[in-house]
C-alpha positions as CSV (number, residue, x, y, z in Angstrom):
1,M,55.8,29.0,9.8
2,P,58.8,27.2,8.2
3,E,62.1,29.1,8.2
4,H,62.1,29.3,4.4
5,P,58.6,29.2,3.0
6,D,58.0,28.2,-0.5
7,I,57.0,30.7,-3.2
8,R,53.4,30.1,-4.3
9,I,51.8,30.1,-7.7
10,D,48.1,30.9,-8.3
11,V,46.9,30.0,-11.8
12,S,43.1,30.4,-11.0
13,N,42.9,33.2,-13.5
14,M,44.1,30.9,-16.3
15,M,41.5,28.2,-15.7
16,A,37.8,27.8,-16.8
17,P,35.2,28.5,-15.6
18,H,36.9,31.1,-13.4
19,L,38.3,32.7,-16.5
20,P,35.9,32.7,-19.4
21,G,37.6,30.8,-22.2
22,G,40.4,29.6,-19.9
23,T,41.9,26.1,-19.8
24,E,39.5,23.4,-18.9
25,R,40.3,21.0,-16.1
26,A,39.9,18.0,-18.5
27,A,42.5,19.5,-20.9
28,F,44.9,20.2,-18.0
29,E,44.7,16.7,-16.7
30,G,44.6,15.1,-20.2
31,G,46.4,16.3,-23.3
32,M,48.3,19.1,-21.6
33,A,49.6,16.7,-19.0
34,D,50.6,14.3,-21.7
35,R,52.5,16.9,-23.6
36,F,54.2,18.1,-20.5
37,G,55.3,14.5,-19.7
38,R,57.0,14.3,-23.1
39,A,58.8,17.7,-22.5
40,F,59.8,16.5,-19.0
41,D,61.3,13.3,-20.5
42,E,63.3,15.3,-23.1
43,V,64.7,17.7,-20.5
44,A,65.5,14.8,-18.2
45,L,67.4,13.1,-21.0
46,R,69.3,16.2,-21.9
47,R,70.2,16.8,-18.3
48,K,71.5,13.2,-18.0
49,R,73.7,13.9,-21.0
50,G,75.2,16.9,-19.2
51,E,73.7,19.5,-21.5
52,M,71.7,21.5,-18.8
53,G,74.2,22.4,-16.2
54,F,72.2,25.1,-14.6
55,F,70.2,22.4,-12.8
56,D,73.4,21.4,-10.9
57,L,74.6,24.9,-9.9
58,P,72.9,24.9,-6.5
59,Y,75.0,21.9,-5.5
60,A,78.4,23.2,-6.8
61,S,80.0,23.6,-3.4
62,E,83.6,24.0,-4.8
63,T,82.4,27.0,-6.8
64,V,80.8,28.6,-3.8
65,D,83.9,28.1,-1.8
66,Q,86.0,29.8,-4.4
67,V,83.5,32.6,-5.0
68,E,83.3,33.4,-1.3
69,G,87.0,33.2,-0.8
70,L,87.6,35.8,-3.6
71,A,84.6,38.0,-2.6
72,N,85.5,38.1,1.1
73,G,89.2,38.7,0.4
74,F,90.1,40.2,-2.9
75,G,86.7,41.8,-3.4
76,Q,86.9,43.8,-0.2
77,W,90.0,45.6,-1.3
78,F,87.9,47.9,-3.4
79,E,85.2,50.6,-3.0
80,D,83.6,49.8,-6.4
81,V,83.1,46.6,-8.2
82,V,82.2,47.1,-11.9
83,V,80.8,44.2,-13.8
84,L,81.5,44.4,-17.6
85,G,79.1,41.9,-19.2
86,I,76.2,41.9,-21.6
87,G,73.0,39.8,-21.7
88,G,73.0,37.1,-19.1
89,S,76.5,38.2,-18.1
90,G,75.1,41.5,-16.7
91,L,71.4,41.0,-16.1
92,G,72.0,38.3,-13.5
93,S,74.2,40.5,-11.4
94,L,71.8,43.4,-11.9
95,T,68.9,41.3,-10.7
96,L,70.7,40.0,-7.6
97,R,71.9,43.5,-6.7
98,D,68.6,45.3,-7.0
99,A,66.7,42.6,-5.2
100,L,69.0,41.6,-2.4
101,C,71.1,44.7,-1.8
102,G,68.0,46.8,-1.9
103,P,67.2,50.3,-3.3
104,L,69.9,52.9,-3.7
105,W,72.8,50.5,-2.7
106,N,75.4,52.6,-4.5
107,E,74.1,55.8,-3.0
108,R,74.4,54.6,0.6
109,S,77.3,55.6,2.8
110,D,80.1,53.2,3.6
111,E,78.6,52.6,7.0
112,K,75.1,51.9,5.7
113,R,76.6,49.4,3.2
114,D,78.6,47.8,6.1
115,H,81.7,48.8,4.1
116,F,80.9,46.4,1.3
117,P,81.7,47.8,-2.2
118,R,79.3,49.5,-4.5
119,L,78.3,47.3,-7.4
120,R,77.9,48.8,-10.9
121,I,76.9,46.9,-14.0
122,I,77.9,48.2,-17.4
123,D,76.4,46.1,-20.2
124,N,76.2,48.5,-23.1
125,P,79.3,50.0,-24.8
126,D,77.7,53.4,-24.9
127,P,80.6,55.9,-24.7
128,D,78.6,58.5,-22.8
129,T,77.9,56.0,-20.0
130,V,81.4,54.5,-19.9
131,R,83.1,57.9,-19.9
132,A,80.8,59.3,-17.2
133,L,81.4,56.2,-15.0
134,L,85.2,56.3,-15.3
135,D,85.1,60.1,-14.5
136,H,83.3,59.1,-11.3
137,L,85.6,56.3,-10.2
138,D,89.0,56.1,-8.6
139,P,91.1,53.6,-10.4
140,A,93.0,52.7,-7.3
141,R,89.8,51.7,-5.5
142,T,88.0,49.9,-8.4
143,L,87.8,46.3,-9.4
144,F,86.6,45.3,-12.9
145,N,84.9,41.9,-13.2
146,V,85.0,41.1,-16.9
147,V,82.4,38.5,-17.7
148,S,82.5,36.7,-21.0
149,K,82.3,32.9,-21.3
150,S,83.8,33.0,-24.8
151,G,86.2,35.8,-24.2
152,S,85.2,37.2,-27.5
153,T,82.0,39.1,-26.8
154,A,82.6,42.3,-28.8
155,E,80.9,44.7,-26.5
156,T,82.4,43.3,-23.3
157,M,85.9,42.9,-24.7
158,A,85.8,46.5,-26.0
159,Q,84.9,47.7,-22.5
160,Y,87.7,45.6,-21.1
161,L,90.3,47.2,-23.4
162,A,89.0,50.7,-22.7
163,T,89.0,50.2,-18.9
164,R,92.3,48.4,-18.9
165,D,93.9,51.4,-20.6
166,W,92.2,53.8,-18.2
167,V,93.5,51.9,-15.1
168,E,97.0,51.6,-16.6
169,R,97.1,55.3,-17.3
170,G,96.2,56.0,-13.7
171,L,98.2,53.3,-11.9
172,G,100.8,51.9,-14.3
173,E,100.8,48.6,-16.1
174,D,102.1,46.4,-13.3
175,E,99.6,47.6,-10.7
176,A,96.7,47.5,-13.2
177,R,96.6,43.7,-13.3
178,G,95.5,43.7,-9.7
179,H,92.3,45.5,-10.6
180,F,90.8,42.9,-12.9
181,L,89.0,39.6,-12.4
182,F,87.9,37.5,-15.3
183,T,84.8,35.2,-15.3
184,T,85.1,33.0,-18.4
185,D,85.4,29.6,-19.9
186,P,87.5,27.2,-17.8
187,G,90.0,26.4,-20.6
188,R,89.5,28.5,-23.7
189,G,89.2,32.1,-25.0
190,A,91.1,35.3,-25.0
191,L,90.3,36.1,-21.4
192,R,91.7,32.8,-20.3
193,Q,94.9,33.4,-22.3
194,I,95.3,36.9,-20.9
195,A,94.8,35.6,-17.3
196,E,97.3,32.8,-17.7
197,S,100.0,35.0,-19.2
198,E,99.5,38.0,-16.8
199,G,98.4,36.3,-13.6
200,I,95.0,37.8,-13.4
201,P,92.6,35.9,-11.1
202,T,89.7,34.0,-12.7
203,L,86.4,32.3,-12.0
204,S,85.1,29.7,-14.4
205,V,81.7,29.4,-16.1
206,P,80.8,25.7,-16.5
207,E,81.0,24.6,-20.1
208,N,77.3,23.4,-20.0
209,V,75.9,26.6,-18.7
210,G,74.9,29.3,-21.2
211,G,74.9,33.0,-20.4
212,R,71.2,33.5,-19.8
213,F,71.2,30.4,-17.4
214,S,74.3,31.5,-15.5
215,V,73.0,33.7,-12.8
216,L,73.5,31.0,-10.1
217,S,77.1,30.4,-11.3
218,S,80.2,32.5,-10.5
219,V,78.8,35.0,-13.0
220,G,76.1,36.2,-10.6
221,L,77.5,34.8,-7.3
222,F,80.8,36.7,-7.1
223,P,79.3,40.3,-7.5
224,A,76.5,39.4,-5.1
225,A,78.9,37.9,-2.5
226,A,81.2,40.8,-2.8
227,C,78.3,43.0,-1.6
228,G,77.5,40.7,1.4
229,V,74.7,38.7,-0.1
230,D,74.3,35.2,1.4
231,V,74.8,33.2,-1.7
232,R,74.5,29.9,0.1
233,A,71.0,30.8,1.0
234,L,70.4,31.9,-2.6
235,L,71.5,28.5,-3.8
236,A,69.6,26.7,-1.1
237,G,66.4,28.3,-2.4
238,A,67.3,27.2,-5.9
239,A,67.9,23.7,-4.7
240,A,64.5,23.7,-2.9
241,M,62.8,24.7,-6.2
242,E,64.7,22.1,-8.2
243,A,63.5,19.4,-5.8
244,R,59.9,20.6,-6.2
245,C,60.2,20.3,-10.0
246,R,61.3,16.7,-10.2
247,S,57.9,15.2,-10.7
248,R,56.7,14.1,-14.1
249,K,53.1,14.7,-12.9
250,L,52.1,18.1,-14.2
251,V,50.0,19.1,-11.2
252,D,53.0,18.4,-8.8
253,N,55.6,20.4,-10.8
254,P,55.3,24.2,-10.5
255,A,57.6,24.9,-13.3
256,G,55.7,22.5,-15.5
257,V,52.4,24.2,-14.6
258,L,53.8,27.6,-15.6
259,A,55.3,26.3,-18.9
260,A,52.3,24.3,-19.9
261,L,49.7,27.0,-19.2
262,L,51.7,29.7,-20.9
263,H,52.4,27.5,-23.9
264,A,48.7,26.6,-24.2
265,A,47.6,30.2,-23.8
266,H,49.8,31.1,-26.8
267,T,49.3,28.2,-29.1
268,E,45.7,27.5,-28.4
269,S,44.3,31.0,-27.5
270,G,46.6,33.3,-29.4
271,R,48.0,34.9,-26.2
272,S,51.5,35.3,-27.6
273,V,52.7,38.3,-25.4
274,H,53.7,37.3,-21.9
275,V,53.9,40.3,-19.6
276,F,56.0,39.8,-16.5
277,M,54.8,42.4,-14.0
278,P,56.2,42.4,-10.4
279,Y,54.7,44.7,-7.9
280,A,58.0,45.6,-6.3
281,D,60.8,47.9,-7.4
282,R,63.3,45.4,-6.1
283,L,62.1,43.0,-8.7
284,R,62.2,45.3,-11.7
285,S,65.4,43.8,-13.0
286,L,64.0,40.3,-12.5
287,A,61.5,41.2,-15.1
288,L,64.3,42.3,-17.5
289,W,66.2,39.1,-16.7
290,F,63.1,37.0,-17.5
291,Q,62.5,38.9,-20.7
292,Q,65.9,37.8,-22.1
293,L,65.5,34.3,-20.7
294,W,62.1,33.7,-22.4
295,A,62.9,35.6,-25.6
296,E,66.3,34.1,-26.4
297,S,65.3,30.6,-25.4
298,L,62.0,30.3,-27.2
299,G,61.9,32.8,-30.0
300,K,62.9,30.5,-32.9
301,E,61.9,29.0,-36.2
302,G,59.3,31.6,-36.9
303,G,57.5,31.2,-33.6
304,G,57.7,31.6,-29.9
305,P,56.2,34.0,-27.3
306,T,57.1,37.7,-26.9
307,P,58.0,38.5,-23.3
308,L,57.5,42.1,-22.0
309,A,59.1,43.4,-18.8
310,S,56.8,45.6,-16.8
311,V,56.4,46.8,-13.2
312,G,53.4,47.6,-11.0
313,A,51.9,49.8,-10.0
314,T,53.8,52.1,-12.4
315,D,52.6,50.4,-15.5
316,Q,49.0,50.5,-14.5
317,H,49.3,54.0,-15.7
318,S,51.0,53.0,-19.1
319,L,50.1,49.5,-20.1
320,L,46.9,48.6,-18.3
321,Q,44.5,50.2,-20.8
322,L,46.1,48.1,-23.5
323,L,46.0,45.0,-21.3
324,M,42.3,45.5,-20.5
325,E,40.9,46.6,-23.8
326,G,43.5,46.0,-26.4
327,P,44.1,42.8,-28.4
328,R,43.4,39.6,-26.5
329,D,46.9,38.4,-27.2
330,K,48.5,38.8,-23.7
331,V,49.0,36.9,-20.5
332,V,50.1,38.8,-17.4
333,L,52.4,37.1,-14.9
334,F,52.1,39.1,-11.7
335,A,54.7,38.8,-8.9
336,G,54.1,40.0,-5.4
337,I,56.0,39.9,-2.1
338,E,55.0,39.5,1.5
339,R,56.4,42.4,3.5
340,E,57.3,42.5,7.1
341,D,57.9,46.3,7.1
342,D,55.7,49.0,5.6
343,V,55.6,52.7,5.3
344,D,52.5,54.0,7.1
345,I,50.1,56.4,5.4
346,P,49.1,59.0,7.9
347,E,45.6,60.0,8.5
348,R,45.2,63.6,7.3
349,H,42.6,65.7,5.6
350,P,39.5,63.8,6.9
351,E,37.4,66.4,5.1
352,M,38.6,65.2,1.7
353,P,37.1,61.7,0.8
354,G,39.6,61.4,-2.0
355,L,42.5,61.4,0.5
356,A,40.9,60.3,3.8
357,Y,40.4,56.6,2.8
358,L,44.2,56.2,2.5
359,G,45.0,57.0,6.1
360,G,45.7,54.2,8.4
361,H,47.0,51.9,5.6
362,G,50.5,51.4,4.2
363,L,52.3,51.9,0.9
364,G,53.0,48.2,0.6
365,E,49.4,47.4,1.4
366,L,48.4,49.7,-1.4
367,L,50.7,48.0,-3.8
368,D,49.3,44.5,-2.8
369,V,45.7,45.7,-3.1
370,E,46.4,47.2,-6.5
371,R,47.9,44.0,-7.7
372,A,44.9,41.9,-6.6
373,A,42.5,44.5,-8.0
374,T,44.3,44.5,-11.4
375,A,44.3,40.8,-11.6
376,E,40.6,40.6,-10.8
377,A,39.8,43.4,-13.3
378,L,41.7,41.5,-16.0
379,R,39.9,38.3,-15.1
380,R,36.5,39.9,-15.3
381,E,37.4,41.0,-18.9
382,G,38.4,37.5,-19.8
383,R,42.1,38.5,-19.8
384,A,44.4,35.6,-18.7
385,N,46.8,36.2,-15.8
386,L,48.6,34.3,-13.0
387,S,50.3,35.3,-9.8
388,I,53.6,34.3,-8.2
389,Q,53.9,35.2,-4.5
390,L,57.3,35.5,-2.9
391,P,57.6,35.2,0.9
392,G,59.7,38.3,1.0
393,V,62.7,39.4,-1.1
394,T,65.2,37.2,0.5
395,P,68.1,35.2,-1.0
396,H,66.2,31.9,-0.5
397,A,63.0,33.2,-2.1
398,L,64.9,34.8,-5.0
399,G,66.8,31.6,-5.5
400,Q,63.5,29.7,-5.8
401,S,62.2,32.2,-8.3
402,L,65.2,32.1,-10.5
403,M,65.3,28.3,-10.7
404,L,61.5,28.2,-11.2
405,L,61.7,30.4,-14.3
406,Q,64.8,28.7,-15.7
407,I,63.2,25.2,-15.4
408,A,59.9,26.5,-16.8
409,T,61.9,27.9,-19.8
410,V,63.5,24.5,-20.7
411,Y,60.1,22.7,-20.3
412,A,58.6,25.4,-22.6
413,G,61.3,24.7,-25.1
414,G,60.2,21.1,-25.2
415,L,56.6,22.1,-25.6
416,Y,57.4,24.5,-28.5
417,G,59.7,22.0,-30.1
418,V,62.8,24.2,-30.0
419,D,66.2,24.0,-28.4
420,P,66.0,26.4,-25.5
421,L,69.8,26.4,-25.1
422,D,70.9,27.9,-28.4
423,Q,70.5,31.3,-30.0
424,P,71.2,31.0,-33.7
425,G,69.3,34.2,-34.5
426,V,72.0,36.4,-33.0
427,E,75.0,34.9,-34.8
428,L,74.5,36.7,-38.1
429,G,74.6,40.1,-36.4
430,K,77.8,39.1,-34.6
431,T,79.4,37.9,-37.8
432,L,78.6,41.1,-39.6
433,T,79.9,43.2,-36.7
434,Y,83.2,41.3,-36.7
435,G,83.6,42.0,-40.4
436,L,82.8,45.6,-40.1
437,M,85.2,46.1,-37.2
438,G,88.0,44.4,-39.1
439,R,88.4,41.2,-37.2
440,D,90.7,38.7,-38.9
441,G,88.9,35.9,-40.6
442,F,85.7,37.8,-41.2
443,E,85.0,39.6,-44.4
444,A,83.7,43.1,-44.3
445,P,80.1,42.9,-45.7
446,E,78.6,45.4,-48.0
447,L,75.6,46.9,-46.3
448,D,72.5,47.5,-48.3
449,A,72.2,51.3,-48.5
450,G,68.5,51.1,-49.0
451,D,66.5,53.3,-51.3
452,P,67.3,57.0,-51.0
453,R,63.7,57.8,-51.9
454,W,62.7,56.6,-48.5
455,R,65.0,58.8,-46.5
456,F,63.3,61.9,-45.1
């Protein structure tokens, strides 16, 4: 068995005649392959122009050297590292922590964490959450990693101002500077200005890497490396997947297969809801990360798919009824993992058939069986689904997965005819917020009060 096996994708349950009404082989090899070829060419051209920098992150050795230097030195001075960032600036770190540090990382003792710091991600400026966290932390032992490429993200900058004041009140202004690290644009923005004037260390986000594509940049790498994650293996996995996705031939490009089949399921069969459902708690946050990636990249111009984050087997008891017998507008993307260790289920109560059959198996085995059974049940009802199998939750395997989904996203953008890199739909809300909060240069809008007759 190779040292780093590839993740595998099984799309049988998307294809006819295995799936009634699924994609025909002739269509896959004909029109679908032609459309993918055009999307591939568009992505290749934009990459050549330097617009899609996330492709190049696995090979950015200078960034890795800087990240590891800060993480292994500066980062180890602290008991807690707190990431302040929203959207891709927080979800990437959350995904890496939950997958690669494992369950209950922050609750483990120093010894069980090998004395690496706890990692906390605060993405929402909810005062209850922020206050509760600060009450729990020691300012002398806490590092705040403020992540905002623009340096003007309202939520993140508000969090920065609040935490900066909290640290200064506890330690004094001079010492407080040593408890912040900024991850931001290499040359512009408020964070860059503050860093240069006050000597606060920084990491740069490449100009051609947007927030939701930044997990493999310093945005995600520093927090992960500070907790002992092998970020070089993570990037090696991403590089391996990038190499697998260089082919213009659809059948040889796993990200192309994923994008083309999901696009066709939506546009040709009305399956507009794409449910990402890993059968592993360590991949729960990966589902949330994918939800943002797919939604913000493709939901434009009155169209696009609707992603839904889920987790098995938990959501077999909440969503499965809808998936099986509700509207035929959904595709389920299952994700499973190969496990080396399991928790044995003891053999007890042989007199009770409802319990006896479980004995001698394992909890992980049960999860895997439930995933396979659910996929088959959906297929038998003509409900489209596909499976992604990870050879364990390792840095290399996760790196492959992250790159697979990012490349599939930009291919899907070409297929849908939208720019997967922008997000014009969020700009109006930002502008209105700036005006309401009194930012210079932004007029305070008059909000429509609505009709009082419809308030109850």
